C-alpha positions in Angstrom: 43.5 13.1 -42.4 41.2 16.1 -41.8 39.2 17.7 -44.6 41.6 20.6 -44.9 44.4 18.2 -45.7 46.2 18.2 -42.3 47.0 15.0 -40.5 45.9 14.5 -36.9 46.7 11.7 -34.4 44.0 10.5 -32.0 44.9 8.9 -28.8 42.1 6.4 -28.8 40.3 5.5 -32.1 39.9 2.9 -34.8 41.8 4.0 -37.9 40.7 3.5 -41.5 42.5 4.0 -44.8 40.4 5.2 -47.6 41.4 4.6 -51.3 39.9 3.5 -54.6 40.4 0.0 -56.0 39.0 -1.3 -59.3 36.7 1.7 -59.5 35.3 1.3 -55.9 36.0 3.3 -52.8 37.5 1.1 -50.1 37.6 1.7 -46.3 40.3 -0.5 -44.7 40.4 -0.9 -40.9 44.1 -0.7 -39.8 43.6 -1.1 -36.1 43.6 1.3 -33.2 47.3 2.0 -32.9 48.4 5.5 -34.2 51.9 4.4 -35.0 50.7 1.2 -36.7 48.1 3.1 -38.7 50.8 5.6 -39.9 53.1 2.7 -41.0 50.2 1.2 -42.9 49.4 4.6 -44.4 53.0 5.1 -45.6 53.2 1.6 -47.0 49.9 2.0 -48.9 51.0 5.4 -50.3 54.2 3.8 -51.5 52.4 0.9 -53.1 49.8 3.1 -54.9 52.5 5.5 -56.1 54.5 2.6 -57.5 51.4 1.2 -59.4 50.5 4.7 -60.7 54.0 5.0 -62.1 53.6 1.8 -64.1 54.9 -0.7 -61.7 53.3 -4.0 -60.8 52.9 -5.3 -57.2 54.0 -8.9 -57.2 51.2 -11.3 -56.7 48.5 -8.6 -57.1 46.9 -10.4 -60.0 46.4 -13.5 -57.9 45.0 -11.7 -54.8 41.5 -12.8 -53.7 39.1 -9.9 -53.6 38.0 -8.8 -50.1 34.8 -10.4 -49.0 31.9 -7.9 -49.1 28.6 -8.2 -47.1 25.3 -7.5 -48.8 23.6 -4.7 -46.7 20.1 -6.0 -47.0 21.1 -9.6 -46.1 23.2 -8.3 -43.1 20.2 -6.3 -41.8 17.9 -9.3 -42.0 20.4 -11.6 -40.3 21.2 -9.2 -37.5 17.5 -8.5 -36.8 16.8 -12.2 -36.7 19.5 -12.6 -34.0 18.1 -9.7 -32.0 14.6 -11.2 -32.2 15.9 -14.5 -30.8 18.0 -13.0 -28.0 16.1 -10.0 -26.8 12.6 -8.7 -26.4 10.2 -7.7 -29.0 10.7 -4.0 -28.0 14.4 -4.3 -28.7 13.8 -5.9 -32.1 11.2 -3.1 -33.0 13.6 -0.2 -32.0 16.6 -1.6 -33.8 14.5 -2.3 -37.0 13.2 1.3 -36.8 16.6 2.7 -36.6 18.0 0.8 -39.6 14.8 1.7 -41.6 15.3 5.3 -40.8 19.0 5.2 -41.7 18.3 3.8 -45.1 15.5 6.3 -45.6 17.9 9.1 -44.8 19.7 8.6 -48.0 16.7 10.0 -49.8 17.3 10.3 -53.6 21.0 9.4 -53.1 22.0 5.9 -54.1 21.8 3.6 -51.1 24.8 1.4 -50.3 24.7 -2.1 -51.6 27.3 -3.5 -49.2 28.0 -2.8 -45.5 31.5 -1.8 -46.4 30.2 0.9 -48.7 28.7 2.9 -45.7 30.7 6.0 -45.1 31.2 7.9 -41.9 29.8 11.1 -43.4 26.5 9.3 -44.2 26.2 7.9 -40.7 26.9 11.4 -39.2 24.4 13.0 -41.5 21.8 10.6 -40.3 22.5 11.2 -36.6 23.0 14.9 -36.6 20.9 16.2 -39.5 18.1 13.7 -40.5 17.0 12.8 -36.9 17.1 16.5 -36.0 14.8 17.3 -38.8 12.5 14.5 -37.7 12.1 16.1 -34.3 14.2 13.6 -32.3 15.5 14.8 -29.0 19.2 14.7 -28.2 18.7 11.7 -25.9 16.8 9.9 -28.6 19.5 10.6 -31.1 22.1 9.2 -28.6 20.0 6.0 -28.2 19.7 5.6 -32.0 23.5 6.2 -32.4 24.2 3.3 -30.1 21.8 0.9 -32.0 23.4 1.9 -35.4 27.0 1.5 -34.0 26.0 -1.9 -32.6 25.0 -3.0 -36.1 28.2 -1.6 -37.7 30.3 -3.4 -35.0 28.6 -6.7 -35.7 30.1 -6.6 -39.2 33.4 -5.0 -38.2 32.6 -1.8 -40.0 32.3 0.7 -37.3 32.7 4.0 -39.1 32.1 6.2 -36.0 34.9 7.7 -34.1 35.4 8.9 -30.6 33.3 12.1 -30.0 30.7 11.3 -32.7 28.0 10.4 -30.1 25.4 13.2 -29.7 25.6 15.1 -26.4 22.5 15.4 -24.3 21.5 16.9 -20.9 20.3 14.6 -18.2 16.7 15.5 -17.1 15.4 15.0 -13.6 12.8 12.2 -13.5 9.1 13.0 -13.7 6.2 11.5 -11.7 2.5 11.2 -12.4 0.2 13.6 -10.4 -2.5 12.2 -8.1 -5.1 13.4 -10.6 -3.4 11.6 -13.5 -3.1 8.4 -11.5 -6.8 8.5 -10.6 -7.8 9.1 -14.2 -5.4 6.5 -15.5 -6.7 3.6 -13.4 -10.3 4.6 -14.1 -9.6 3.6 -17.8 -7.9 0.2 -17.1 -9.7 -3.1 -17.5 -9.3 -5.8 -14.8 -5.9 -7.1 -15.9 -4.5 -3.7 -16.8 -5.5 -2.4 -13.4 -3.4 -5.1 -11.7 -0.6 -4.8 -14.2 -0.1 -1.0 -13.7 -0.7 -1.4 -9.9 2.4 -3.5 -9.8 4.3 -0.8 -11.7 2.9 1.9 -9.5 3.1 0.4 -6.0 6.2 -1.8 -6.5 8.4 0.4 -8.7 9.5 -2.5 -10.9 11.4 -2.2 -14.1 9.9 -3.2 -17.5 11.9 -6.5 -17.7 11.0 -7.3 -14.0 7.3 -7.1 -14.8 7.4 -8.7 -18.3 9.0 -11.9 -16.8 7.2 -11.8 -13.4 6.1 -15.4 -12.5 3.7 -16.6 -9.9 6.5 -18.3 -8.2 8.1 -14.9 -7.6 4.9 -13.6 -5.8 4.6 -14.6 -2.2 0.9 -13.8 -1.5 1.0 -15.2 2.0 4.0 -13.1 3.2 3.0 -10.3 0.8 6.2 -9.6 -1.2 7.6 -9.9 -4.7 11.0 -11.5 -5.2 13.2 -10.2 -8.0 15.8 -12.7 -9.3 17.0 -14.5 -12.4 14.4 -16.0 -14.7 16.4 -18.2 -17.0 13.4 -19.8 -18.9 12.7 -16.3 -20.3 16.3 -15.3 -20.9 16.2 -12.6 -18.2 18.9 -12.0 -15.7 19.1 -9.0 -13.3 22.2 -7.3 -12.2 23.3 -8.4 -8.8 22.1 -5.3 -7.0 18.7 -5.6 -8.7 18.0 -8.9 -6.7 15.6 -7.9 -3.9 12.3 -8.4 -2.2 9.6 -5.8 -2.5 6.6 -5.7 -0.1 3.1 -5.3 -1.5 -0.1 -3.9 0.0 -3.1 -5.9 1.0 -5.1 -4.4 -1.8 -2.6 -5.5 -4.4 -2.3 -8.9 -2.8 -6.0 -9.3 -3.0 -6.1 -8.3 -6.7 -3.2 -10.6 -7.6 -5.0 -13.5 -5.8 -8.1 -12.9 -7.9 -6.0 -12.8 -11.0 -4.2 -16.1 -10.1 -7.5 -17.9 -9.6 -8.2 -17.7 -13.4 -4.6 -18.1 -14.6 -3.1 -21.3 -16.0 0.2 -19.7 -17.0 3.4 -19.5 -15.0 3.6 -15.8 -15.9 1.6 -13.3 -14.0 1.0 -11.1 -17.2 1.0 -12.9 -20.5 -0.4 -13.0 -24.0 -3.0 -15.5 -25.0 -0.3 -17.8 -26.1 1.4 -17.7 -22.7 4.3 -15.4 -23.7 5.5 -12.2 -22.0 3.8 -9.0 -23.1 6.3 -7.0 -25.1 3.9 -4.1 -26.0 3.5 -2.7 -22.4 4.8 0.7 -23.4 2.2 1.0 -26.2 -0.5 -0.2 -23.8 0.6 2.4 -21.3 0.3 5.2 -23.8 -3.1 4.0 -25.1 -4.6 4.0 -21.6 -3.0 7.4 -20.9 -4.7 8.9 -24.0 -8.1 7.5 -22.9 -7.5 9.1 -19.5 -6.8 12.5 -21.0 -3.0 12.4 -20.5 -0.9 13.4 -23.5 0.7 10.4 -25.1 4.2 11.9 -24.9 3.8 12.4 -21.2 3.2 8.7 -20.5 5.9 6.1 -20.2 6.6 3.1 -18.1 9.6 4.3 -16.1 7.5 7.3 -14.9 5.6 4.8 -12.7 8.9 3.9 -11.1 9.7 7.5 -10.3 6.2 7.9 -8.9 6.8 4.9 -6.6 10.0 6.5 -5.3 8.2 9.8 -4.6 5.4 8.0 -2.8 8.0 6.2 -0.6 9.7 9.5 0.3 6.4 11.2 1.2 5.6 8.2 3.4 8.8 8.9 5.4 10.8 6.0 4.2 14.5 6.6 4.6 16.9 6.9 1.6 18.8 3.5 2.1 15.5 1.7 2.3 14.2 3.4 -0.9 17.5 2.5 -2.6 17.1 -1.1 -1.6 13.5 -1.3 -2.8 14.3 0.5 -6.1 17.3 -1.8 -6.8 19.7 1.1 -7.3 23.4 0.4 -7.3 24.3 3.8 -5.7 22.5 6.7 -4.0 22.8 8.9 -7.1 19.8 7.7 -9.0 17.7 7.4 -5.8 18.5 11.0 -4.9 17.5 12.1 -8.4 14.1 10.4 -8.0 13.7 11.8 -4.6 14.2 15.4 -5.9 10.7 15.1 -7.2 9.3 15.4 -3.8 11.2 18.7 -2.9 8.7 20.7 -5.1 5.7 18.6 -4.2 2.6 20.0 -2.4 2.1 20.1 1.3 1.1 16.9 3.1 -1.4 17.4 5.8 -2.4 14.8 8.4 -5.8 14.9 10.1 -5.4 13.1 13.3 -7.4 12.2 16.4 -6.4 11.2 19.9 -8.3 7.9 19.8 -10.0 5.6 17.3 -13.6 5.9 18.4 -16.8 6.8 16.5 -16.9 10.4 18.0 -13.2 10.8 17.2 -13.9 9.8 13.6 -16.8 12.2 13.3 -14.7 15.1 14.6 -11.9 14.1 12.3 -14.3 14.3 9.3 -15.6 17.7 10.4 -12.1 19.0 10.7 -11.3 17.7 7.3 -14.4 19.4 5.9 -13.5 22.8 7.3 -9.8 22.4 6.2 -10.5 21.6 2.6 -13.3 24.2 2.2 -11.0 26.9 3.6 -8.2 25.6 1.3 -10.4 25.7 -1.8 -11.5 29.3 -0.8 -7.8 30.2 -1.0 -7.3 28.5 -4.4 -5.6 25.4 -3.0 -6.6 21.8 -4.1 -6.8 18.8 -1.9 -6.7 15.1 -2.5 -6.3 11.9 -0.5 -3.0 10.1 -0.3 -3.8 7.4 2.2 -1.4 4.6 1.3 0.6 4.9 4.6 -2.7 5.0 6.5 -4.1 1.8 4.8 -1.0 -0.3 5.5 -1.0 -1.0 9.2 2.8 -1.4 9.4 3.3 2.1 8.1 1.0 4.0 10.5 3.5 4.0 13.4 6.3 5.2 11.0 4.0 8.1 10.0 3.5 9.0 13.7 7.2 8.8 14.2 7.9 11.2 11.4 5.3 13.6 12.8 6.7 13.3 16.3 3.0 13.0 17.6 0.9 10.4 19.4 -2.6 9.4 18.5 -4.3 7.9 15.5 -3.8 9.4 12.0 -7.0 8.5 10.0 -6.4 10.9 7.0 -3.5 12.0 4.9 -4.2 14.8 2.5 -2.0 16.2 -0.3 -2.5 19.9 -0.8 -1.2 22.4 -3.4 -1.9 24.9 -6.2 -2.7 23.8 -9.7 -5.0 24.2 -12.7 -8.8 23.8 -12.2 -9.9 20.2 -12.6 -13.3 18.5 -12.6 -14.6 17.2 -9.3 -14.5 13.5 -8.6 -17.8 11.9 -9.5 -19.6 10.8 -6.3 -22.0 8.0 -5.9 -25.2 8.4 -4.0 -25.0 7.9 -0.2 -27.2 4.8 -0.4 -24.7 3.3 -2.8 -21.8 3.5 -0.4 -23.5 3.1 3.0 -23.2 -0.6 3.9 -25.2 -0.6 7.1 -26.3 1.4 10.1 -25.5 -1.3 12.5 -24.4 0.4 15.8 -22.8 -2.8 17.1 -20.1 -3.1 14.5 -16.6 -2.5 15.8 -14.7 -2.7 12.6 -16.3 0.3 10.9 -17.1 2.8 13.7 -18.7 5.3 11.3 -21.5 2.9 10.5 -23.1 4.2 13.7 -23.1 7.7 12.4 -25.8 8.9 10.0 -24.0 10.0 6.9 -25.6 13.3 5.5 -23.1 14.3 2.9 -19.5 13.8 2.0 -17.3 16.8 2.9 -15.2 16.3 -0.2 -18.2 16.9 -2.4 -17.8 20.6 -1.5 -14.0 20.5 -2.0 -14.3 19.5 -5.7 -11.5 16.9 -5.3 
């Protein structure tokens, strides 16, 4: 029955009858069959009309009143179940939604029983109250799902098909190189390793929260993603995968493991998973000068995808490492790179000290000229530092030789120059016999990037 008094049949919906009994308004679920709902409606109308005319329904005086569920008790019981079955983040979000829902009643009398909650109140909360609180369409959609889950738990889902808020799907966002550098400069030792895993492995929140040392192969340098039953975590079948890790991350994980007595890689003092990683991420971002609303965990995952694309990794390989079921999500993440700055490779024919010196001089001229034209430059040497990726970079370029430097270039707002340490603080030796570090035989006068302001 619509507000204007007309009747309307819905192809797919749960149907309710609304009437008053003993001074209380009752919502009675009559199933999801339109024809069955109409038969029940006609039967109820006839029964109520008969009673109104002075008749008595046989057995009505002996009928047991319908069981009603106290709303406060139902909320406490449901949240207790959520806390036992899911993460602390899930518990916190669902509790917030229910608290907001009750608060949305304002001065209006709050329902005492779950069965007293009406569809109009639930819709007012989703469409009016949350809008007034500044919630985005996607956030309102998420909170709609949480509230509907609670209603369904007590078989009182007042929502109907089409009640869910509509929202537009945004393209993923990635952190900039400047944000990444600033972010990691504000991390302590454990936080540095934790967010290095997010950044350089592209793991999901649950994959990091339950990451065990037994999942990390430091010898072969990869992380295995699979079921972790002791923590109640099970990935979807296409999420099971092995993810390679860099030598730098391997070294950092090895140092972290030396002081760890817990099976979890990242854990609380009591040895439990860290469920406040999102809040930790935002606190570090604020310290790094990144707006709190621009920092979230999944953004590291999108950044990882962009880095892979820039390194020339093909789409099927990216899809496998990301654990995506189809190419759609991978393609959305890769769209970030289409508007990214230019990548410039400074290469030499050979890997000798004179070649390295000439490469540095070429870099100096390039970044100085770029800065004169209003273009910023920053290093992006991940594919250079990983030996296995160097040949792939050369294949993408279609060139031969040795690629010692990869530089990201583009236009953007003015930023402060990277603080540089004194030469004496970074020059290890001037031993001309060393073959591992050819530049040790060269007298370092000044870093060319000091002029570039990057």
